[in-house]
LUMKOLDREN-957262 format. One record per residue (C-alpha): x, y, z; residue in one letter. Coordinates in steps of 0.02 Angstrom, whole numbers. Example, Ala and Ser with C-alpha at 12.3 -4.5 7.8 and 13.67 -1.06 7.14 Angstrom:
BEGIN
{px=615&py=-225&pz=390&resn=A}
{px=684&py=-53&pz=357&resn=S}
This chain:
BEGIN
{px=5436&py=7248&pz=6801&resn=X}
{px=5294&py=7369&pz=6822&resn=X}
{px=5274&py=7450&pz=6992&resn=X}
{px=5120&py=7438&pz=7092&resn=X}
{px=5095&py=7629&pz=7084&resn=X}
{px=5103&py=7640&pz=6903&resn=X}
{px=4990&py=7493&pz=6867&resn=X}
{px=4860&py=7565&pz=6985&resn=X}
{px=4867&py=7729&pz=6904&resn=X}
{px=4843&py=7637&pz=6737&resn=X}
{px=4698&py=7535&pz=6798&resn=X}
{px=4615&py=7697&pz=6869&resn=X}
{px=4630&py=7789&pz=6701&resn=X}
{px=4561&py=7633&pz=6609&resn=X}
{px=4414&py=7627&pz=6730&resn=X}
{px=4389&py=7816&pz=6718&resn=X}
{px=4388&py=7831&pz=6525&resn=X}
{px=4286&py=7661&pz=6510&resn=X}
{px=4148&py=7737&pz=6628&resn=X}
{px=4142&py=7902&pz=6519&resn=X}
{px=4114&py=7788&pz=6366&resn=X}
{px=3980&py=7686&pz=6438&resn=X}
{px=4085&py=7532&pz=6487&resn=X}
{px=4075&py=7452&pz=6659&resn=X}
{px=4241&py=7390&pz=6716&resn=X}
{px=4254&py=7303&pz=6872&resn=X}
{px=4412&py=7295&pz=6988&resn=X}
{px=4532&py=7153&pz=6939&resn=X}
{px=4490&py=6990&pz=7018&resn=X}
{px=4668&py=6934&pz=7020&resn=X}
{px=4836&py=7042&pz=7005&resn=X}
{px=4998&py=6937&pz=6990&resn=X}
{px=5169&py=6997&pz=6964&resn=X}
{px=5305&py=6868&pz=6926&resn=X}
{px=5491&py=6872&pz=6903&resn=X}
{px=5507&py=6743&pz=6767&resn=X}
{px=5374&py=6751&pz=6640&resn=X}
{px=5263&py=6594&pz=6616&resn=X}
{px=5106&py=6654&pz=6538&resn=X}
{px=5044&py=6463&pz=6500&resn=X}
{px=5040&py=6428&pz=6691&resn=X}
{px=4979&py=6599&pz=6748&resn=X}
{px=4833&py=6596&pz=6622&resn=X}
{px=4780&py=6420&pz=6673&resn=X}
{px=4797&py=6468&pz=6853&resn=X}
{px=4683&py=6626&pz=6837&resn=X}
{px=4553&py=6525&pz=6739&resn=X}
{px=4555&py=6389&pz=6873&resn=X}
{px=4533&py=6529&pz=7010&resn=X}
{px=4410&py=6626&pz=6918&resn=X}
{px=4312&py=6516&pz=6808&resn=X}
{px=4201&py=6643&pz=6731&resn=X}
{px=4340&py=6766&pz=6689&resn=X}
{px=4296&py=6878&pz=6549&resn=X}
{px=4469&py=6952&pz=6497&resn=X}
{px=4646&py=6928&pz=6555&resn=X}
{px=4752&py=7083&pz=6534&resn=X}
{px=4938&py=7046&pz=6530&resn=X}
{px=5078&py=7176&pz=6532&resn=X}
{px=5218&py=7121&pz=6421&resn=X}
{px=5412&py=7170&pz=6441&resn=X}
{px=5492&py=7276&pz=6308&resn=X}
{px=5578&py=7127&pz=6227&resn=X}
{px=5542&py=6939&pz=6220&resn=X}
{px=5421&py=6831&pz=6123&resn=X}
{px=5287&py=6803&pz=6254&resn=X}
{px=5150&py=6877&pz=6137&resn=X}
{px=5134&py=6705&pz=6035&resn=X}
{px=5127&py=6606&pz=6192&resn=X}
{px=4990&py=6711&pz=6268&resn=X}
{px=4877&py=6710&pz=6121&resn=X}
{px=4904&py=6517&pz=6094&resn=X}
{px=4862&py=6483&pz=6279&resn=X}
{px=4710&py=6596&pz=6277&resn=X}
{px=4638&py=6551&pz=6109&resn=X}
{px=4669&py=6365&pz=6106&resn=X}
{px=4687&py=6303&pz=6282&resn=X}
{px=4567&py=6396&pz=6392&resn=X}
{px=4459&py=6490&pz=6278&resn=X}
{px=4482&py=6659&pz=6372&resn=X}
{px=4498&py=6826&pz=6291&resn=X}
{px=4676&py=6902&pz=6313&resn=X}
{px=4727&py=7089&pz=6298&resn=X}
{px=4915&py=7119&pz=6290&resn=X}
{px=5002&py=7284&pz=6320&resn=X}
{px=5190&py=7334&pz=6330&resn=X}
{px=5255&py=7397&pz=6498&resn=X}
{px=5312&py=7562&pz=6423&resn=X}
{px=5138&py=7593&pz=6366&resn=X}
{px=5069&py=7566&pz=6547&resn=X}
{px=5205&py=7680&pz=6614&resn=X}
{px=5159&py=7822&pz=6484&resn=X}
{px=4973&py=7804&pz=6529&resn=X}
{px=4933&py=7911&pz=6376&resn=X}
{px=4740&py=7941&pz=6341&resn=X}
{px=4753&py=7893&pz=6164&resn=X}
{px=4819&py=7716&pz=6211&resn=X}
{px=4690&py=7693&pz=6338&resn=X}
{px=4550&py=7741&pz=6211&resn=X}
{px=4619&py=7617&pz=6090&resn=X}
{px=4633&py=7481&pz=6213&resn=X}
{px=4449&py=7515&pz=6259&resn=X}
{px=4398&py=7498&pz=6075&resn=X}
{px=4492&py=7328&pz=6066&resn=X}
{px=4429&py=7259&pz=6242&resn=X}
{px=4243&py=7306&pz=6200&resn=X}
{px=4251&py=7218&pz=6034&resn=X}
{px=4332&py=7065&pz=6107&resn=X}
{px=4202&py=7045&pz=6242&resn=X}
{px=4052&py=7062&pz=6118&resn=X}
{px=4020&py=7239&pz=6109&resn=X}
{px=3986&py=7358&pz=5965&resn=X}
{px=4102&py=7504&pz=5927&resn=X}
{px=4031&py=7562&pz=5752&resn=X}
{px=3872&py=7545&pz=5666&resn=X}
{px=3801&py=7628&pz=5500&resn=X}
{px=3673&py=7760&pz=5530&resn=X}
{px=3499&py=7726&pz=5460&resn=X}
{px=3525&py=7862&pz=5331&resn=X}
{px=3686&py=7810&pz=5277&resn=X}
{px=3659&py=7629&pz=5266&resn=X}
{px=3677&py=7561&pz=5093&resn=X}
{px=3524&py=7485&pz=5002&resn=X}
{px=3604&py=7309&pz=5012&resn=X}
{px=3559&py=7301&pz=5202&resn=X}
{px=3374&py=7308&pz=5153&resn=X}
{px=3364&py=7123&pz=5148&resn=X}
{px=3461&py=6982&pz=5250&resn=X}
{px=3648&py=6996&pz=5183&resn=X}
{px=3808&py=6913&pz=5244&resn=X}
{px=3964&py=7012&pz=5200&resn=X}
{px=4130&py=6910&pz=5202&resn=X}
{px=4312&py=6928&pz=5187&resn=X}
{px=4447&py=6813&pz=5148&resn=X}
{px=4634&py=6813&pz=5147&resn=X}
{px=4783&py=6690&pz=5146&resn=X}
{px=4938&py=6713&pz=5253&resn=X}
{px=5096&py=6640&pz=5167&resn=X}
{px=5258&py=6601&pz=5248&resn=X}
{px=5414&py=6707&pz=5208&resn=X}
{px=5511&py=6682&pz=5041&resn=X}
{px=5654&py=6589&pz=5125&resn=X}
{px=5529&py=6465&pz=5209&resn=X}
{px=5499&py=6305&pz=5101&resn=X}
{px=5398&py=6206&pz=5229&resn=X}
{px=5283&py=6307&pz=5333&resn=X}
{px=5101&py=6292&pz=5270&resn=X}
{px=4994&py=6445&pz=5225&resn=X}
{px=4846&py=6498&pz=5332&resn=X}
{px=4678&py=6542&pz=5263&resn=X}
{px=4548&py=6639&pz=5351&resn=X}
{px=4365&py=6678&pz=5306&resn=X}
{px=4246&py=6786&pz=5408&resn=X}
{px=4059&py=6824&pz=5384&resn=X}
{px=3950&py=6952&pz=5463&resn=X}
{px=3822&py=6880&pz=5587&resn=X}
{px=3709&py=7029&pz=5620&resn=X}
{px=3607&py=7161&pz=5520&resn=X}
{px=3730&py=7290&pz=5546&resn=X}
{px=3883&py=7189&pz=5489&resn=X}
{px=3970&py=7241&pz=5643&resn=X}
{px=4005&py=7073&pz=5717&resn=X}
{px=4084&py=6935&pz=5627&resn=X}
{px=4115&py=6744&pz=5637&resn=X}
{px=4280&py=6676&pz=5579&resn=X}
{px=4349&py=6508&pz=5510&resn=X}
{px=4537&py=6468&pz=5498&resn=X}
{px=4621&py=6327&pz=5409&resn=X}
{px=4796&py=6279&pz=5356&resn=X}
{px=4831&py=6226&pz=5178&resn=X}
{px=4983&py=6181&pz=5065&resn=X}
{px=5135&py=6286&pz=5061&resn=X}
{px=5099&py=6447&pz=4968&resn=X}
{px=4935&py=6399&pz=4893&resn=X}
{px=4829&py=6556&pz=4862&resn=X}
{px=4669&py=6463&pz=4823&resn=X}
{px=4567&py=6426&pz=4988&resn=X}
{px=4555&py=6245&pz=4991&resn=X}
{px=4420&py=6210&pz=5117&resn=X}
{px=4311&py=6366&pz=5070&resn=X}
{px=4153&py=6263&pz=5056&resn=X}
{px=4157&py=6194&pz=5229&resn=X}
{px=4209&py=6360&pz=5293&resn=X}
{px=4065&py=6449&pz=5210&resn=X}
{px=3942&py=6316&pz=5270&resn=X}
{px=3995&py=6350&pz=5450&resn=X}
{px=3981&py=6533&pz=5430&resn=X}
{px=3805&py=6521&pz=5354&resn=X}
{px=3748&py=6410&pz=5494&resn=X}
{px=3812&py=6537&pz=5617&resn=X}
{px=3715&py=6676&pz=5529&resn=X}
{px=3562&py=6584&pz=5538&resn=X}
{px=3585&py=6537&pz=5719&resn=X}
{px=3615&py=6724&pz=5768&resn=X}
{px=3485&py=6805&pz=5655&resn=X}
{px=3361&py=6660&pz=5613&resn=X}
{px=3367&py=6720&pz=5435&resn=X}
{px=3457&py=6650&pz=5283&resn=X}
{px=3557&py=6776&pz=5192&resn=X}
{px=3477&py=6816&pz=5026&resn=X}
{px=3641&py=6898&pz=4966&resn=X}
{px=3821&py=6861&pz=4999&resn=X}
{px=3955&py=6991&pz=4964&resn=X}
{px=4132&py=6929&pz=4967&resn=X}
{px=4288&py=7040&pz=4980&resn=X}
{px=4440&py=6930&pz=4938&resn=X}
{px=4613&py=7001&pz=4980&resn=X}
{px=4773&py=6953&pz=4916&resn=X}
{px=4735&py=6900&pz=4736&resn=X}
{px=4848&py=6955&pz=4589&resn=X}
{px=4778&py=6991&pz=4419&resn=X}
{px=4844&py=6830&pz=4348&resn=X}
{px=4749&py=6723&pz=4481&resn=X}
{px=4578&py=6806&pz=4448&resn=X}
{px=4507&py=6667&pz=4342&resn=X}
{px=4572&py=6531&pz=4445&resn=X}
{px=4515&py=6608&pz=4614&resn=X}
{px=4340&py=6645&pz=4543&resn=X}
{px=4309&py=6467&pz=4461&resn=X}
{px=4367&py=6379&pz=4622&resn=X}
{px=4307&py=6487&pz=4764&resn=X}
{px=4145&py=6539&pz=4686&resn=X}
{px=4103&py=6359&pz=4649&resn=X}
{px=4148&py=6315&pz=4833&resn=X}
{px=4030&py=6451&pz=4892&resn=X}
{px=3885&py=6391&pz=4784&resn=X}
{px=3919&py=6214&pz=4842&resn=X}
{px=3913&py=6263&pz=5023&resn=X}
{px=3736&py=6347&pz=4990&resn=X}
{px=3672&py=6198&pz=4893&resn=X}
{px=3729&py=6065&pz=5027&resn=X}
{px=3634&py=6157&pz=5164&resn=X}
{px=3477&py=6174&pz=5061&resn=X}
{px=3462&py=6114&pz=4878&resn=X}
{px=3344&py=6256&pz=4837&resn=X}
{px=3451&py=6384&pz=4930&resn=X}
{px=3528&py=6497&pz=4799&resn=X}
{px=3581&py=6674&pz=4863&resn=X}
{px=3645&py=6795&pz=4750&resn=X}
{px=3840&py=6810&pz=4764&resn=X}
{px=3941&py=6964&pz=4731&resn=X}
{px=4131&py=6924&pz=4717&resn=X}
{px=4258&py=7073&pz=4731&resn=X}
{px=4448&py=7068&pz=4740&resn=X}
{px=4528&py=7193&pz=4852&resn=X}
{px=4711&py=7252&pz=4797&resn=X}
{px=4828&py=7372&pz=4882&resn=X}
{px=4989&py=7319&pz=4791&resn=X}
{px=4987&py=7431&pz=4639&resn=X}
{px=5072&py=7599&pz=4586&resn=X}
{px=4916&py=7711&pz=4550&resn=X}
{px=4906&py=7868&pz=4642&resn=X}
{px=4769&py=8004&pz=4649&resn=X}
{px=4805&py=8189&pz=4673&resn=X}
{px=4690&py=8341&pz=4695&resn=X}
{px=4690&py=8465&pz=4543&resn=X}
{px=4564&py=8599&pz=4572&resn=X}
{px=4575&py=8622&pz=4753&resn=X}
{px=4694&py=8591&pz=4901&resn=X}
{px=4715&py=8421&pz=4975&resn=X}
{px=4667&py=8368&pz=5147&resn=X}
{px=4778&py=8364&pz=5295&resn=X}
{px=4957&py=8409&pz=5320&resn=X}
{px=5006&py=8295&pz=5162&resn=X}
{px=4874&py=8379&pz=5055&resn=X}
{px=4798&py=8206&pz=5008&resn=X}
{px=4637&py=8172&pz=4920&resn=X}
{px=4490&py=8173&pz=5038&resn=X}
{px=4420&py=8014&pz=5105&resn=X}
{px=4285&py=7931&pz=4988&resn=X}
{px=4368&py=7982&pz=4826&resn=X}
{px=4317&py=7852&pz=4702&resn=X}
{px=4370&py=7843&pz=4517&resn=X}
{px=4278&py=7710&pz=4402&resn=X}
{px=4316&py=7789&pz=4239&resn=X}
{px=4459&py=7848&pz=4119&resn=X}
{px=4598&py=7756&pz=4208&resn=X}
{px=4499&py=7596&pz=4244&resn=X}
{px=4485&py=7444&pz=4138&resn=X}
{px=4393&py=7466&pz=3977&resn=X}
{px=4282&py=7320&pz=3984&resn=X}
{px=4293&py=7248&pz=4161&resn=X}
{px=4208&py=7314&pz=4312&resn=X}
{px=4333&py=7397&pz=4431&resn=X}
{px=4351&py=7555&pz=4526&resn=X}
{px=4477&py=7645&pz=4642&resn=X}
{px=4429&py=7703&pz=4805&resn=X}
{px=4528&py=7800&pz=4934&resn=X}
{px=4419&py=7774&pz=5090&resn=X}
{px=4550&py=7834&pz=5219&resn=X}
{px=4629&py=7992&pz=5267&resn=X}
{px=4811&py=7998&pz=5230&resn=X}
{px=4907&py=8054&pz=5382&resn=X}
{px=5082&py=8030&pz=5321&resn=X}
{px=5142&py=8014&pz=5138&resn=X}
{px=5045&py=7999&pz=4986&resn=X}
{px=4872&py=7908&pz=4999&resn=X}
{px=4865&py=7739&pz=4907&resn=X}
{px=4695&py=7703&pz=4852&resn=X}
{px=4630&py=7528&pz=4852&resn=X}
{px=4586&py=7443&pz=4685&resn=X}
{px=4431&py=7336&pz=4679&resn=X}
{px=4388&py=7219&pz=4541&resn=X}
{px=4209&py=7144&pz=4522&resn=X}
{px=4237&py=6971&pz=4468&resn=X}
{px=4052&py=6906&pz=4488&resn=X}
{px=3890&py=6990&pz=4529&resn=X}
{px=3724&py=6896&pz=4525&resn=X}
{px=3629&py=7045&pz=4594&resn=X}
{px=3677&py=7159&pz=4447&resn=X}
{px=3719&py=7296&pz=4576&resn=X}
{px=3762&py=7464&pz=4495&resn=X}
{px=3936&py=7526&pz=4523&resn=X}
{px=3869&py=7674&pz=4627&resn=X}
{px=3786&py=7543&pz=4745&resn=X}
{px=3949&py=7439&pz=4754&resn=X}
{px=4055&py=7595&pz=4790&resn=X}
{px=3940&py=7653&pz=4922&resn=X}
{px=3931&py=7483&pz=5007&resn=X}
{px=4125&py=7466&pz=5000&resn=X}
{px=4156&py=7640&pz=5069&resn=X}
{px=4027&py=7603&pz=5209&resn=X}
{px=4116&py=7440&pz=5256&resn=X}
{px=4278&py=7531&pz=5284&resn=X}
{px=4194&py=7626&pz=5426&resn=X}
{px=4152&py=7476&pz=5535&resn=X}
{px=4334&py=7419&pz=5590&resn=X}
{px=4325&py=7407&pz=5782&resn=X}
{px=4504&py=7457&pz=5823&resn=X}
{px=4481&py=7641&pz=5772&resn=X}
{px=4365&py=7774&pz=5754&resn=X}
{px=4400&py=7828&pz=5571&resn=X}
{px=4382&py=7740&pz=5405&resn=X}
{px=4513&py=7618&pz=5359&resn=X}
{px=4591&py=7582&pz=5191&resn=X}
{px=4506&py=7416&pz=5156&resn=X}
{px=4335&py=7347&pz=5202&resn=X}
{px=4318&py=7286&pz=5378&resn=X}
{px=4283&py=7096&pz=5336&resn=X}
{px=4444&py=7094&pz=5226&resn=X}
{px=4545&py=7174&pz=5376&resn=X}
{px=4477&py=7051&pz=5496&resn=X}
{px=4515&py=6904&pz=5376&resn=X}
{px=4698&py=6970&pz=5369&resn=X}
{px=4708&py=6978&pz=5564&resn=X}
{px=4636&py=6801&pz=5581&resn=X}
{px=4749&py=6725&pz=5462&resn=X}
{px=4903&py=6807&pz=5548&resn=X}
{px=4841&py=6739&pz=5711&resn=X}
{px=4830&py=6560&pz=5644&resn=X}
{px=5018&py=6590&pz=5580&resn=X}
{px=5065&py=6641&pz=5760&resn=X}
{px=4978&py=6477&pz=5825&resn=X}
{px=5077&py=6362&pz=5714&resn=X}
{px=5241&py=6462&pz=5712&resn=X}
{px=5316&py=6360&pz=5856&resn=X}
{px=5266&py=6196&pz=5773&resn=X}
{px=5338&py=6249&pz=5610&resn=X}
{px=5497&py=6305&pz=5689&resn=X}
{px=5515&py=6133&pz=5773&resn=X}
{px=5477&py=6050&pz=5603&resn=X}
{px=5614&py=6146&pz=5514&resn=X}
{px=5737&py=6105&pz=5641&resn=X}
{px=5693&py=5921&pz=5656&resn=X}
{px=5697&py=5899&pz=5466&resn=X}
{px=5865&py=5986&pz=5458&resn=X}
{px=5935&py=5865&pz=5579&resn=X}
{px=5865&py=5715&pz=5483&resn=X}
{px=5726&py=5671&pz=5610&resn=X}
{px=5552&py=5619&pz=5582&resn=X}
{px=5443&py=5731&pz=5478&resn=X}
{px=5344&py=5882&pz=5548&resn=X}
{px=5177&py=5889&pz=5630&resn=X}
{px=5032&py=5800&pz=5551&resn=X}
{px=4877&py=5877&pz=5475&resn=X}
{px=4773&py=5844&pz=5629&resn=X}
{px=4910&py=5933&pz=5737&resn=X}
{px=4901&py=6085&pz=5629&resn=X}
{px=4715&py=6095&pz=5620&resn=X}
{px=4708&py=6086&pz=5808&resn=X}
{px=4841&py=6225&pz=5824&resn=X}
{px=4739&py=6349&pz=5711&resn=X}
{px=4572&py=6306&pz=5795&resn=X}
{px=4515&py=6433&pz=5929&resn=X}
{px=4420&py=6369&pz=6077&resn=X}
{px=4273&py=6489&pz=6102&resn=X}
{px=4233&py=6491&pz=6283&resn=X}
{px=4090&py=6608&pz=6281&resn=X}
{px=3974&py=6713&pz=6179&resn=X}
{px=3913&py=6658&pz=6005&resn=X}
{px=4015&py=6506&pz=5937&resn=X}
{px=4135&py=6551&pz=5794&resn=X}
{px=4133&py=6735&pz=5853&resn=X}
{px=4283&py=6829&pz=5792&resn=X}
{px=4392&py=6857&pz=5948&resn=X}
{px=4549&py=6905&pz=5847&resn=X}
{px=4518&py=7097&pz=5854&resn=X}
């Protein structure tokens, strides 16, 4: 249990650093300390006592499985943003930890941490464009029942710094996103409701696809995206660019004529290779967008499966590198584009939401009881109740 003195010191440091960074953090409306953790009851009670609460900050013990219960209650039942932190991090009160928390809190309540400068903004942003990311979270290899969770995100402003999210469950270990048409329609509606423009170009970063699935994914998912646009307006046909993001490969890049960057002497961030070691006929490139801190940097491999805009490789590489700088959780560039990263987080959160249901399903089927939860129950489980802000806004960061 956190002592009051330690908690007050942590809150003071949070308030002080937030003020230095331009964030107005008021004193907590309610502070509760309980002996037996019951996050569901406490979150509902806080919501009842403070109906317009923006954020519920929860200090978790070192061990235990309260995180999933906290997120499930906050996301699905009361529609309140929650921020968890372990008690040992509160006790240490490290400035780096507080800085990272402020980044997450600001993004969760609707703030913007990173934007592209006017000079460094790719030419793609000259006209209305929606940048999308998609990923599917599969159950572990020993699990033969739990459904997969698909997540798709789409930018909802001209800076591609804020995103809407759609999450769906689907058949066990199915990589093709089954409800992509409906998910894309919802994202396009949110984009229009926010910007009052229809995107003239859509750029999709699809994560988690192997080489053998390229054709199947392209045929199914590109058709679904086309169908979503035509169902909204039969004359609406935006240019679509479809890229696959791959991290699981064995290619490594090293400096030859100069020393590397950092302690591990890795290649500098932004290193791009689109000749010699790439496919002789297909459009693909390697991009190391992050700075390797430990070990050898692993570049990300990008495959351009479709491009209606006929963008040059330089433009695609510049856009991809720029999208790696907009991740709200840190101040550096990350290894994959921000929308693909957010889709990965959203799919994992959906898995957290249905984990308890699937565990009970497994146990009931093992004992010969009735079958597990229905599709309606699972759909409700992965759905997020957005209590404030723009509807469908991404609160998974």
